[in-house]
Residue, then its C-alpha position, 0 to 999 in steps of 0.5 A: x500500500x502506498x503511503x498516500x493510499x494509507x493516509x487517504x484511508x485513515x482520513x476517510x475512516x476517521x476524518x482528516x483532523x482526528x486521523x493526524x492526531x491519532x497518528x501522532x498520539x495513539x500507540x498501537x499494540x499491533x505496532x509494538x506500542x508505537x504511534x503511526x508516525x513512529x512506525x512509518x519513521x521506523x520503516x514499517x510497511x503501511x499495509x502492516x500499519x493499516x492492519x493494526x489500525x483495523x484491528x484496534x478499531x474494527x467498528x470504525x473502519x468500513x469494510x470497503x477500506x479493509 
């Protein structure tokens, strides 16, 4: 998944402002307790990051974005 596709999905699921806030402030267990921003900086594949977001918020992410 391209980084631009990742951000588009995250913003569609959570809204632009909340998506950016979540990326900076929320640590995900599925990412080794890293934030999205930290995982991206560490070189984690965006598909892996997206799966962690979906796992953490299964009711929030529409099935068409999974």
